[in-house]
Backbone as a chain_set.jsonl record, in Angstrom:
{"seq": "MTTPRDLMITAMDVTPSPPAAGDLSLALAGAELVDLLAAEAIRLDDDRIVPALRPALADRLLDQAATSLTREPPYESVADWLWRRGSGLASAYLAALEADGQLTRRRRRGLPFRTGRMVPADSPVRRRAADRWASHEPVLTALATAVGIPGRDGGDTGDGDTGDKETEEAPGTTDDATETVIVAVNEALLELEAVRQRRSIEQAAFDNVWRGY", "coords": {"N": [[69.292, 89.392, 123.734], [70.691, 91.047, 120.804], [73.586, 92.061, 118.856], [72.808, 93.895, 116.752], [70.357, 94.918, 117.847], [71.274, 96.005, 120.247], [72.921, 97.972, 119.189], [71.021, 99.571, 117.894], [69.486, 100.481, 120.072], [71.488, 101.852, 121.476], [72.085, 103.865, 119.626], [69.753, 105.353, 119.765], [69.759, 106.138, 122.366], [72.055, 107.424, 123.379], [72.626, 109.748, 122.053], [71.26, 112.892, 121.06], [70.417, 113.17, 118.461], [69.831, 110.663, 116.411], [71.819, 108.598, 114.135], [71.728, 108.979, 110.515], [69.221, 107.181, 108.737], [70.043, 105.549, 106.596], [72.813, 105.214, 107.045], [72.753, 103.951, 109.549], [71.377, 101.623, 108.912], [73.209, 100.221, 107.273], [75.22, 99.713, 109.171], [73.787, 98.13, 110.963], [73.31, 95.867, 109.394], [75.924, 94.974, 109.206], [76.335, 94.4, 111.913], [74.624, 92.249, 112.209], [76.005, 90.301, 110.717], [78.262, 90.011, 112.359], [77.111, 88.806, 114.618], [76.149, 86.46, 113.453], [78.521, 85.263, 112.747], [79.535, 84.796, 115.331], [77.675, 82.966, 116.216], [78.361, 80.845, 114.718], [77.034, 80.459, 112.373], [77.86, 81.306, 109.98], [80.902, 81.598, 108.046], [83.81, 83.401, 107.008], [85.277, 83.438, 103.864], [87.93, 84.806, 102.732], [86.52, 87.663, 101.619], [84.05, 86.632, 101.329], [80.842, 85.398, 102.209], [80.246, 82.494, 103.727], [77.806, 80.174, 104.253], [77.04, 78.166, 107.127], [75.97, 75.283, 109.026], [72.563, 75.646, 109.988], [71.974, 77.199, 112.965], [69.812, 77.304, 115.889], [68.192, 80.277, 116.138], [67.08, 82.643, 118.259], [66.26, 85.278, 117.98], [64.122, 86.966, 115.833], [64.689, 88.688, 113.656], [67.419, 88.286, 113.267], [67.356, 85.598, 112.666], [65.94, 85.773, 110.297], [67.856, 87.08, 108.802], [69.802, 85.045, 108.623], [68.362, 83.194, 107.14], [68.22, 84.473, 104.714], [70.679, 84.247, 103.534], [72.993, 83.726, 100.848], [73.325, 80.587, 99.564], [74.676, 79.126, 97.715], [77.657, 78.769, 95.781], [78.909, 81.3, 93.482], [79.574, 82.745, 96.593], [78.0, 85.436, 98.441], [79.542, 88.641, 98.744], [80.836, 90.455, 101.59], [80.471, 93.226, 101.329], [78.43, 93.358, 99.348], [76.383, 92.111, 100.752], [75.927, 93.976, 102.828], [74.783, 96.158, 101.449], [72.528, 94.955, 100.259], [71.081, 93.574, 102.352], [70.991, 95.659, 104.136], [69.114, 97.466, 103.215], [66.612, 99.499, 104.257], [66.822, 98.503, 106.833], [67.108, 99.727, 109.344], [64.559, 100.744, 109.881], [63.18, 98.336, 110.132], [64.3, 97.223, 112.474], [63.603, 99.208, 114.291], [60.816, 98.976, 114.246], [60.587, 96.362, 115.236], [61.613, 96.583, 117.856], [59.735, 98.342, 118.899], [57.404, 96.79, 118.675], [58.004, 94.821, 120.506], [57.732, 96.138, 122.861], [59.859, 97.674, 123.732], [60.312, 100.326, 123.368], [59.392, 103.718, 124.048], [57.37, 106.731, 124.16], [58.887, 109.835, 124.522], [58.132, 112.119, 127.072], [57.294, 115.516, 126.751], [58.893, 118.217, 128.28], [57.104, 120.158, 130.551], [54.838, 119.864, 129.102], [52.682, 117.745, 129.707], [50.849, 116.167, 128.328], [51.723, 115.93, 125.808], [53.746, 114.196, 123.531], [57.087, 113.261, 122.594], [59.798, 112.137, 120.495], [60.416, 108.612, 119.828], [61.958, 106.676, 122.341], [64.281, 104.435, 124.015], [62.72, 102.232, 126.295], [62.794, 102.042, 129.895], [64.292, 99.254, 130.844], [65.409, 95.812, 131.28], [66.604, 95.135, 128.87], [67.429, 97.577, 127.745], [69.252, 98.313, 129.737], [71.143, 96.328, 129.482], [72.231, 96.889, 126.952], [73.247, 99.41, 127.566], [75.157, 98.751, 129.496], [76.934, 97.294, 127.955], [77.807, 99.264, 126.232], [78.934, 101.057, 128.072], [81.081, 99.584, 128.951], [82.828, 99.746, 126.908], [82.759, 97.799, 124.917], [84.28, 96.131, 122.251], [83.158, 95.553, 119.577], [80.557, 96.711, 119.488], [81.275, 99.359, 120.063], [82.947, 99.967, 117.881], [81.152, 99.788, 115.694], [79.279, 101.721, 116.429], [80.899, 104.022, 116.46], [81.509, 104.135, 113.774], [79.147, 105.065, 112.584], [79.042, 107.549, 113.583], [78.296, 107.948, 116.239], [79.023, 109.471, 119.243], [81.818, 108.607, 121.282], [82.099, 107.519, 124.733], [84.178, 108.764, 126.122], [84.634, 111.043, 124.66], [82.174, 112.126, 124.406], [78.696, 113.082, 124.654], [78.204, 116.116, 126.267], [76.151, 116.901, 127.729], [75.038, 119.324, 127.13], [74.308, 119.323, 124.567], [76.558, 119.27, 123.04], [78.421, 117.083, 121.257], [81.041, 116.437, 121.174], [84.278, 115.999, 119.541], [84.183, 114.281, 116.737], [86.146, 113.517, 114.971], [88.409, 112.946, 116.392], [88.016, 110.613, 117.658], [88.578, 107.164, 118.297], [87.826, 103.826, 117.589], [88.089, 100.916, 119.65], [90.16, 98.018, 118.942], [88.798, 95.203, 117.209], [87.978, 91.711, 117.836], [88.763, 89.507, 116.233], [89.913, 88.315, 112.994], [87.853, 87.917, 111.072], [85.68, 89.39, 112.109], [86.869, 91.893, 112.09], [87.127, 92.252, 109.333], [84.444, 92.598, 108.628], [83.825, 94.987, 110.014], [85.563, 96.8, 108.744], [84.467, 96.7, 106.171], [81.945, 97.815, 106.661], [82.667, 100.461, 107.322], [83.791, 101.245, 104.859], [81.541, 101.05, 103.193], [79.946, 103.031, 104.31], [81.465, 105.322, 103.725], [81.223, 105.247, 100.957], [78.467, 105.64, 100.696], [78.248, 108.252, 101.703], [79.705, 109.601, 99.754], [78.022, 109.276, 97.57], [75.835, 110.781, 98.456], [76.991, 113.357, 98.538], [77.629, 113.73, 95.835], [75.063, 113.726, 94.705], [74.053, 115.99, 95.919], [75.661, 118.003, 94.827], [74.936, 117.729, 92.131], [72.221, 118.388, 92.301], [72.403, 121.036, 93.175], [73.631, 122.196, 90.938], [71.621, 121.794, 89.051], [69.573, 123.365, 90.142], [70.752, 125.877, 89.894], [70.777, 126.191, 87.131], [68.045, 126.521, 86.592], [67.652, 128.884, 87.897], [68.883, 130.588, 86.273], [71.592, 131.005, 86.379]], "CA": [[69.445, 90.497, 122.781], [71.689, 90.867, 119.764], [74.369, 93.255, 118.576], [72.016, 94.917, 116.053], [69.405, 95.57, 118.75], [72.062, 96.839, 121.155], [73.355, 99.142, 118.422], [69.85, 100.424, 117.674], [69.165, 101.125, 121.349], [72.563, 102.804, 121.751], [71.916, 105.005, 118.724], [68.613, 106.142, 120.224], [69.863, 106.44, 123.789], [73.222, 108.19, 123.827], [72.782, 110.977, 121.29], [69.956, 113.503, 120.813], [70.08, 113.028, 117.041], [70.334, 109.382, 115.918], [72.419, 108.64, 112.804], [70.841, 108.848, 109.367], [68.699, 105.818, 108.619], [70.861, 104.768, 105.67], [74.049, 104.855, 107.734], [72.457, 102.988, 110.603], [70.991, 100.359, 108.277], [74.433, 99.52, 106.879], [75.878, 99.228, 110.381], [72.977, 97.03, 111.503], [73.59, 94.681, 108.575], [77.22, 94.493, 109.662], [76.158, 93.812, 113.244], [74.042, 90.915, 112.015], [77.087, 89.393, 110.319], [79.08, 89.738, 113.543], [76.405, 87.825, 115.452], [76.097, 85.186, 112.73], [79.857, 84.683, 112.928], [79.641, 84.312, 116.713], [76.798, 81.798, 116.34], [78.906, 79.855, 113.783], [76.084, 80.268, 111.275], [78.611, 81.618, 108.768], [82.332, 81.877, 108.146], [84.256, 84.209, 105.889], [86.357, 82.975, 102.994], [88.345, 86.127, 102.283], [85.408, 88.557, 101.946], [82.821, 85.936, 100.936], [80.075, 84.87, 103.343], [79.964, 81.07, 103.49], [76.882, 79.694, 105.286], [77.293, 76.89, 107.796], [74.719, 74.684, 109.457], [71.681, 76.634, 110.584], [71.687, 77.035, 114.391], [68.55, 77.889, 116.341], [68.373, 81.691, 116.466], [65.844, 83.075, 118.907], [65.863, 86.595, 117.487], [63.484, 86.739, 114.541], [65.375, 89.405, 112.59], [68.682, 87.598, 113.024], [66.996, 84.362, 111.967], [65.611, 86.204, 108.941], [69.129, 87.33, 108.135], [70.41, 83.752, 108.31], [67.562, 82.58, 106.085], [68.416, 85.184, 103.447], [72.042, 84.06, 103.039], [73.216, 83.02, 99.59], [73.856, 79.293, 99.984], [75.372, 78.463, 96.609], [78.75, 79.578, 95.248], [79.816, 82.124, 94.283], [78.874, 83.312, 97.729], [77.897, 86.886, 98.474], [80.595, 89.348, 99.463], [80.37, 91.229, 102.736], [79.988, 94.517, 100.835], [77.126, 93.176, 98.7], [75.422, 91.832, 101.829], [75.598, 95.214, 103.533], [73.868, 96.957, 100.642], [71.258, 94.244, 100.054], [70.402, 93.353, 103.621], [70.835, 96.915, 104.841], [68.042, 98.305, 102.685], [65.473, 99.661, 105.163], [66.975, 97.669, 108.025], [66.888, 100.523, 110.554], [63.112, 100.77, 110.114], [62.77, 97.007, 110.585], [64.681, 97.063, 113.882], [62.781, 100.136, 115.063], [59.496, 98.366, 114.372], [60.693, 95.184, 116.092], [61.747, 97.047, 119.236], [58.445, 98.898, 119.313], [56.467, 95.67, 118.831], [58.389, 94.087, 121.713], [57.537, 96.994, 124.027], [61.152, 98.179, 124.192], [60.377, 101.763, 123.117], [58.316, 104.533, 124.607], [57.411, 108.112, 123.706], [59.417, 110.762, 125.525], [57.241, 113.217, 127.449], [57.896, 116.839, 126.593], [58.947, 118.96, 129.529], [56.112, 121.214, 130.667], [53.659, 119.512, 128.304], [52.486, 116.354, 130.124], [49.986, 115.406, 127.417], [52.363, 115.906, 124.491], [54.868, 113.259, 123.511], [58.118, 113.498, 121.601], [60.252, 111.004, 119.697], [60.544, 107.326, 120.486], [63.208, 106.439, 123.059], [64.259, 103.128, 124.674], [62.06, 102.148, 127.59], [63.629, 101.577, 130.995], [64.084, 97.811, 130.859], [66.666, 95.048, 131.287], [67.188, 95.176, 127.528], [68.148, 98.85, 127.641], [70.381, 98.303, 130.66], [72.178, 95.461, 128.909], [72.9, 97.669, 125.906], [74.003, 100.473, 128.237], [76.331, 98.133, 130.127], [77.859, 96.933, 126.877], [78.365, 100.527, 125.771], [79.77, 101.622, 129.135], [82.294, 98.779, 129.092], [83.625, 99.93, 125.684], [82.823, 96.518, 124.195], [84.9, 96.547, 120.988], [82.342, 95.505, 118.372], [79.52, 97.745, 119.584], [81.925, 100.665, 119.984], [83.417, 100.166, 116.509], [80.001, 100.051, 114.832], [78.71, 103.012, 116.819], [81.813, 105.049, 115.995], [81.411, 104.195, 112.319], [77.987, 105.868, 112.19], [79.15, 108.877, 114.158], [77.846, 108.057, 117.627], [80.21, 109.875, 120.007], [82.251, 107.716, 122.349], [81.859, 108.01, 126.091], [85.263, 109.645, 126.561], [84.523, 112.322, 123.966], [80.773, 112.114, 124.041], [77.758, 114.154, 124.943], [78.547, 116.85, 127.47], [74.925, 117.23, 128.42], [74.499, 120.574, 126.625], [74.142, 119.175, 123.131], [77.859, 119.136, 122.39], [78.744, 115.661, 121.18], [82.489, 116.216, 121.113], [84.934, 116.016, 118.246], [84.153, 112.928, 116.217], [87.344, 113.193, 114.208], [89.487, 112.512, 117.274], [87.649, 109.372, 118.317], [89.027, 105.926, 117.693], [87.206, 102.648, 118.173], [89.067, 99.894, 120.015], [90.269, 96.93, 117.998], [87.888, 94.078, 117.35], [88.616, 90.567, 118.462], [89.263, 88.489, 115.318], [90.074, 88.804, 111.624], [86.574, 87.943, 110.369], [84.938, 90.541, 112.613], [87.55, 93.087, 111.582], [86.751, 92.37, 107.928], [83.088, 93.15, 108.59], [83.878, 96.381, 110.457], [86.195, 97.567, 107.668], [83.497, 96.784, 105.08], [80.924, 98.783, 107.071], [83.246, 101.799, 107.171], [83.929, 101.54, 103.436], [80.2, 101.275, 102.658], [79.499, 104.34, 104.794], [82.169, 106.318, 102.918], [80.614, 105.214, 99.63], [77.154, 106.27, 100.812], [78.46, 109.687, 101.849], [80.128, 110.107, 98.446], [76.807, 109.344, 96.754], [75.059, 111.94, 98.917], [77.653, 114.583, 98.115], [77.485, 113.854, 94.389], [73.681, 114.121, 94.432], [73.892, 117.368, 96.373], [76.292, 118.851, 93.817], [74.107, 117.675, 90.933], [70.996, 119.139, 92.564], [72.75, 122.454, 93.202], [73.855, 122.608, 89.557], [70.306, 121.823, 88.401], [68.862, 124.534, 90.666], [71.37, 127.068, 89.325], [70.317, 126.31, 85.748], [66.69, 127.057, 86.613], [67.696, 130.278, 88.361], [69.486, 131.389, 85.224], [73.015, 131.271, 86.651]], "C": [[70.609, 90.216, 121.831], [72.471, 92.168, 119.571], [73.575, 94.291, 117.782], [71.032, 95.647, 116.973], [70.137, 96.457, 119.754], [72.532, 98.114, 120.447], [72.194, 100.104, 118.209], [69.486, 101.177, 118.947], [70.217, 102.18, 121.692], [72.408, 104.056, 120.9], [70.8, 105.929, 119.181], [68.842, 106.723, 121.612], [70.968, 107.429, 124.134], [73.449, 109.476, 123.047], [71.412, 111.566, 120.998], [69.495, 113.367, 119.373], [70.654, 111.723, 116.517], [70.941, 109.508, 114.525], [71.359, 108.56, 111.708], [70.456, 107.396, 109.179], [69.547, 104.961, 107.69], [72.163, 104.316, 106.302], [73.802, 103.757, 108.759], [72.088, 101.632, 110.025], [72.207, 99.552, 107.851], [75.145, 98.94, 108.092], [75.112, 98.075, 111.009], [73.192, 95.744, 110.709], [74.95, 94.099, 108.932], [77.139, 93.827, 111.019], [75.531, 92.427, 113.15], [75.122, 89.909, 111.616], [77.974, 89.025, 111.502], [78.413, 88.676, 114.416], [76.293, 86.477, 114.769], [77.457, 84.483, 112.781], [79.996, 84.07, 114.315], [78.811, 83.05, 116.923], [77.261, 80.638, 115.463], [77.886, 79.491, 112.704], [76.742, 80.575, 109.932], [80.096, 81.604, 109.1], [82.687, 82.725, 106.949], [85.4, 83.511, 105.167], [86.84, 84.208, 102.248], [87.202, 87.089, 102.625], [84.066, 87.935, 101.562], [82.162, 85.295, 102.158], [79.656, 83.439, 103.029], [79.041, 80.565, 104.597], [77.346, 78.371, 105.864], [75.953, 76.266, 108.152], [73.877, 75.72, 110.178], [71.473, 76.351, 112.071], [70.313, 77.601, 114.711], [68.823, 79.315, 116.791], [67.065, 82.234, 117.006], [65.347, 84.403, 118.367], [65.325, 86.47, 116.066], [64.177, 87.484, 113.392], [66.717, 88.762, 112.26], [68.434, 86.277, 112.303], [66.63, 84.658, 110.515], [66.875, 86.474, 108.141], [69.799, 86.022, 107.719], [69.679, 83.065, 107.16], [67.865, 83.192, 104.725], [69.817, 85.018, 102.867], [72.059, 83.348, 101.692], [73.943, 81.717, 99.896], [74.518, 78.502, 98.864], [76.506, 79.364, 96.143], [78.384, 80.139, 93.869], [79.044, 82.83, 95.398], [78.926, 84.843, 97.7], [79.071, 87.505, 99.232], [79.984, 90.11, 100.639], [79.799, 92.563, 102.267], [78.613, 94.387, 100.193], [76.04, 92.894, 99.733], [74.988, 93.122, 102.523], [74.586, 96.037, 102.752], [72.521, 96.266, 100.457], [70.477, 94.121, 101.351], [70.12, 94.673, 104.339], [69.7, 97.782, 104.355], [66.847, 98.345, 103.643], [65.605, 98.95, 106.49], [66.757, 98.447, 109.322], [65.396, 100.578, 110.89], [62.612, 99.428, 110.632], [63.104, 96.802, 112.057], [63.893, 98.011, 114.78], [61.395, 99.54, 115.294], [59.52, 97.162, 115.305], [60.801, 95.576, 117.563], [60.43, 97.615, 119.754], [57.429, 97.785, 119.559], [56.749, 94.875, 120.099], [58.246, 94.92, 122.98], [58.818, 97.586, 124.575], [61.319, 99.683, 123.959], [59.188, 102.466, 123.752], [58.446, 105.937, 124.044], [57.906, 109.013, 124.827], [58.406, 111.869, 125.787], [57.973, 114.548, 127.307], [57.78, 117.623, 127.885], [57.931, 120.111, 129.515], [54.846, 120.945, 129.882], [53.324, 118.047, 128.569], [51.643, 115.527, 129.17], [50.522, 115.384, 125.989], [53.57, 114.985, 124.558], [55.828, 113.597, 122.387], [58.498, 112.229, 120.868], [60.336, 109.738, 120.534], [61.923, 107.211, 121.134], [63.137, 105.05, 123.693], [63.564, 103.209, 126.031], [63.046, 101.671, 128.641], [63.352, 100.092, 131.208], [65.421, 97.1, 130.973], [67.375, 95.076, 129.938], [68.002, 96.457, 127.343], [69.386, 98.848, 128.539], [71.501, 97.415, 130.145], [72.948, 96.197, 127.828], [73.769, 98.76, 126.525], [75.256, 99.923, 128.895], [77.387, 97.781, 129.081], [78.566, 98.187, 126.345], [79.339, 101.097, 126.805], [81.083, 100.874, 129.29], [83.222, 98.902, 127.883], [83.799, 98.606, 124.935], [83.251, 96.799, 122.754], [83.975, 96.587, 119.782], [81.277, 96.599, 118.387], [80.137, 99.132, 119.433], [82.388, 100.958, 118.563], [82.262, 100.503, 115.575], [79.377, 101.399, 115.145], [79.577, 104.158, 116.327], [81.707, 105.23, 114.488], [80.256, 105.073, 111.859], [77.952, 107.213, 112.9], [78.592, 109.044, 115.545], [79.056, 108.38, 118.492], [80.537, 108.897, 121.112], [82.075, 108.346, 123.707], [82.938, 108.98, 126.541], [85.198, 111.014, 125.896], [83.106, 112.602, 123.595], [80.008, 113.321, 124.482], [78.108, 114.806, 126.28], [77.328, 117.239, 128.273], [74.316, 118.53, 127.952], [74.359, 120.559, 125.106], [75.438, 119.051, 122.373], [78.278, 117.685, 122.424], [80.231, 115.407, 121.015], [83.003, 116.217, 119.696], [85.037, 114.6, 117.718], [85.47, 112.548, 115.558], [88.47, 112.684, 115.094], [89.199, 111.174, 117.924], [88.202, 108.175, 117.56], [88.343, 104.767, 118.389], [88.282, 101.651, 118.559], [89.078, 98.767, 119.005], [89.265, 95.825, 118.269], [88.681, 92.809, 117.628], [89.148, 89.5, 117.513], [89.244, 89.031, 113.894], [88.74, 88.906, 110.894], [85.737, 89.143, 110.803], [85.549, 91.833, 112.11], [87.216, 93.317, 110.112], [85.376, 93.0, 107.785], [83.114, 94.627, 108.958], [84.489, 97.269, 109.371], [85.208, 97.754, 106.513], [82.392, 97.778, 105.409], [81.45, 100.2, 106.879], [83.387, 102.187, 105.703], [82.571, 101.815, 102.802], [79.657, 102.638, 103.078], [80.177, 105.478, 104.031], [81.562, 106.395, 101.524], [79.249, 105.901, 99.65], [77.284, 107.787, 100.93], [78.89, 110.313, 100.52], [78.927, 110.237, 97.513], [75.975, 110.557, 97.153], [75.679, 113.249, 98.431], [77.502, 114.808, 96.617], [76.064, 114.307, 94.023], [73.431, 115.565, 94.838], [74.474, 118.344, 95.36], [75.443, 118.9, 92.551], [72.82, 118.478, 91.11], [71.262, 120.636, 92.578], [72.968, 122.984, 91.793], [72.532, 122.732, 88.808], [69.533, 123.061, 88.845], [69.421, 125.822, 90.062], [70.952, 127.295, 87.873], [68.945, 126.955, 85.707], [66.646, 128.495, 87.107], [68.333, 131.196, 87.323], [70.93, 131.73, 85.459], [73.877, 130.562, 85.625]], "O": [[71.392, 89.286, 122.027], [72.074, 93.228, 120.055], [73.655, 95.476, 118.104], [70.893, 96.866, 116.883], [69.663, 97.547, 120.075], [72.539, 99.195, 121.036], [72.362, 101.317, 118.329], [69.209, 102.375, 118.904], [69.878, 103.273, 122.146], [72.579, 105.173, 121.389], [70.883, 107.145, 119.008], [68.19, 107.695, 121.994], [70.831, 108.196, 125.088], [74.379, 110.222, 123.352], [70.479, 110.816, 120.713], [68.297, 113.442, 119.098], [71.843, 111.662, 116.204], [70.605, 110.443, 113.799], [70.233, 108.126, 111.95], [71.254, 106.491, 109.426], [69.754, 103.777, 107.957], [72.579, 103.171, 106.123], [74.535, 102.771, 108.83], [72.448, 100.599, 110.589], [72.244, 98.336, 108.042], [75.622, 97.806, 108.051], [75.719, 97.141, 111.533], [73.248, 94.658, 111.284], [75.12, 92.88, 108.96], [77.792, 92.812, 111.259], [75.871, 91.535, 113.927], [75.145, 88.788, 112.125], [78.392, 87.875, 111.639], [79.075, 87.756, 114.896], [76.337, 85.445, 115.439], [77.526, 83.256, 112.85], [80.51, 82.961, 114.463], [79.184, 82.173, 117.702], [76.641, 79.575, 115.456], [77.874, 78.372, 112.192], [76.251, 80.163, 108.88], [80.495, 81.599, 110.264], [81.938, 82.764, 105.973], [86.362, 83.056, 105.786], [86.24, 84.614, 101.253], [86.933, 87.315, 103.804], [83.058, 88.636, 101.481], [82.832, 84.728, 103.021], [78.811, 83.206, 102.165], [79.443, 80.527, 105.76], [77.965, 77.559, 105.177], [74.916, 76.678, 107.632], [74.404, 76.571, 110.895], [70.848, 75.346, 112.411], [69.719, 78.301, 113.891], [69.597, 79.537, 117.721], [66.06, 82.279, 116.296], [64.14, 84.633, 118.302], [66.001, 85.927, 115.192], [64.246, 86.968, 112.277], [67.107, 88.703, 111.094], [69.21, 85.884, 111.432], [66.966, 83.891, 109.613], [66.96, 86.143, 106.959], [70.302, 85.903, 106.602], [70.303, 82.43, 106.31], [67.779, 82.515, 103.701], [70.118, 85.586, 101.817], [71.234, 82.472, 101.433], [75.053, 81.735, 100.427], [74.878, 77.339, 99.048], [76.353, 80.585, 96.109], [77.613, 79.506, 93.147], [77.996, 83.432, 95.163], [79.768, 85.449, 97.037], [79.533, 86.96, 100.235], [78.782, 90.372, 100.675], [78.753, 92.99, 102.754], [77.726, 95.2, 100.453], [74.915, 93.377, 99.607], [73.8, 93.323, 102.774], [73.632, 96.558, 103.33], [71.481, 96.923, 100.494], [69.319, 94.533, 101.419], [69.132, 94.792, 105.063], [69.348, 98.755, 105.023], [66.154, 97.343, 103.818], [64.619, 98.8, 107.211], [66.269, 97.882, 110.301], [65.018, 100.471, 112.057], [61.72, 99.384, 111.479], [62.289, 96.268, 112.81], [63.552, 97.656, 115.908], [60.866, 99.594, 116.404], [58.584, 96.958, 116.078], [60.156, 94.969, 118.418], [60.058, 97.394, 120.906], [56.681, 97.828, 120.535], [55.831, 94.316, 120.699], [58.602, 94.458, 124.064], [58.877, 97.963, 125.745], [62.351, 100.253, 124.313], [58.127, 101.877, 123.96], [59.494, 106.304, 123.512], [57.4, 108.957, 125.948], [57.885, 112.483, 124.855], [59.133, 114.677, 127.699], [56.717, 117.686, 128.503], [57.905, 120.925, 128.591], [53.881, 121.704, 129.977], [53.644, 117.187, 127.748], [51.715, 114.298, 129.199], [49.865, 114.884, 125.076], [54.323, 115.001, 125.532], [55.434, 114.148, 121.359], [57.664, 111.354, 120.639], [60.328, 109.776, 121.765], [62.93, 107.602, 120.543], [62.039, 104.53, 123.894], [63.795, 104.134, 126.809], [64.016, 100.982, 128.326], [62.287, 99.723, 131.702], [66.466, 97.722, 130.783], [68.604, 95.045, 129.875], [69.127, 96.419, 126.844], [70.446, 99.329, 128.14], [72.677, 97.715, 130.348], [74.177, 96.14, 127.787], [74.886, 99.008, 126.07], [76.308, 100.561, 128.855], [78.585, 97.954, 129.309], [79.761, 98.166, 126.05], [80.426, 101.559, 126.46], [82.086, 101.452, 129.71], [84.268, 98.255, 127.827], [84.866, 98.333, 124.385], [82.634, 97.634, 122.093], [84.0, 97.56, 119.029], [81.117, 97.329, 117.408], [79.578, 99.988, 118.747], [82.237, 102.083, 118.086], [82.379, 101.409, 114.75], [78.99, 102.136, 114.238], [79.06, 105.159, 115.83], [81.803, 106.349, 113.984], [80.373, 105.759, 110.843], [76.956, 107.933, 112.832], [78.423, 110.175, 116.003], [80.031, 107.629, 118.477], [79.643, 108.409, 121.804], [81.919, 109.561, 123.823], [82.646, 109.928, 127.271], [85.637, 112.015, 126.463], [82.841, 113.247, 122.581], [80.547, 114.412, 124.662], [78.283, 114.125, 127.291], [77.434, 117.826, 129.351], [73.183, 118.837, 128.324], [74.3, 121.598, 124.449], [75.428, 118.757, 121.178], [78.471, 117.115, 123.498], [80.64, 114.278, 120.745], [82.238, 116.415, 118.752], [85.861, 113.81, 118.179], [85.865, 111.382, 115.585], [89.4, 112.049, 114.597], [90.035, 110.648, 118.659], [88.28, 108.183, 116.331], [88.281, 104.715, 119.618], [89.295, 101.545, 117.867], [88.101, 98.579, 118.28], [88.924, 95.548, 119.419], [89.912, 92.831, 117.652], [89.925, 88.65, 117.947], [88.64, 90.068, 113.619], [88.509, 89.875, 110.171], [85.155, 89.834, 109.967], [84.832, 92.764, 111.746], [87.042, 94.461, 109.69], [85.166, 93.844, 106.914], [82.485, 95.439, 108.279], [83.99, 98.364, 109.109], [85.121, 98.84, 105.941], [81.944, 98.512, 104.528], [80.749, 101.05, 106.33], [83.131, 103.335, 105.34], [82.449, 102.711, 101.965], [78.989, 103.316, 102.297], [79.54, 106.484, 103.722], [81.404, 107.483, 100.972], [78.913, 106.653, 98.736], [76.511, 108.525, 100.32], [78.483, 111.43, 100.2], [78.829, 111.201, 96.754], [75.469, 111.278, 96.293], [74.97, 114.142, 97.968], [77.274, 115.934, 96.173], [75.879, 115.156, 93.151], [72.68, 116.28, 94.175], [73.875, 119.378, 95.064], [75.248, 119.965, 91.964], [72.378, 119.165, 90.189], [70.462, 121.419, 92.066], [72.541, 124.095, 91.477], [72.341, 123.661, 88.023], [68.908, 123.732, 88.023], [68.669, 126.746, 89.753], [70.791, 128.433, 87.434], [68.697, 127.837, 84.885], [65.723, 129.241, 86.782], [68.326, 132.418, 87.469], [71.462, 132.64, 84.824], [75.103, 130.658, 85.677]]}, "num_chains": 1, "name": "protein.A"}
């Protein structure tokens, strides 16, 4: 398994309401960079992604990510990668997990023939992601915290209360390149939220005009 798949499973498994698809897509693109760094498929020159020799990557989406790297200077920045690669990425990982038999439909209580939303199937893959989450692994925790997934210490209480997100802090990551990626993910998420707020204000103003206010 990979960090993006572990993040996707964690997002579906530990909170009743997964993060918005746009937020999760940006974090998944960041998770891909973290794994490409670990595989020595890339290195960072300041904030530029410099491809290295192509290693054998068993995961098809991660291999697709490596294939899509800009291989001529000026190399792509981490921020540009997040926006380009992140477009629709949550849907791609959801489809991949479903195709691999890693998801199942949750049965609705009292309605044995009705099914609810997709959830991770009970499998070694899910348990690996759960173990990584339970151990507070720094990269997974940092990415999950960035998209608003509550940490275990301040997490779901079992009654729908996910705790106070503002008081949570992700543990430090393990190297400068990984930290650069995590910071870029957080900045991209702030930018996305600003865009949403601006569109909401513009829509409200437009609606008020039509109401005659």
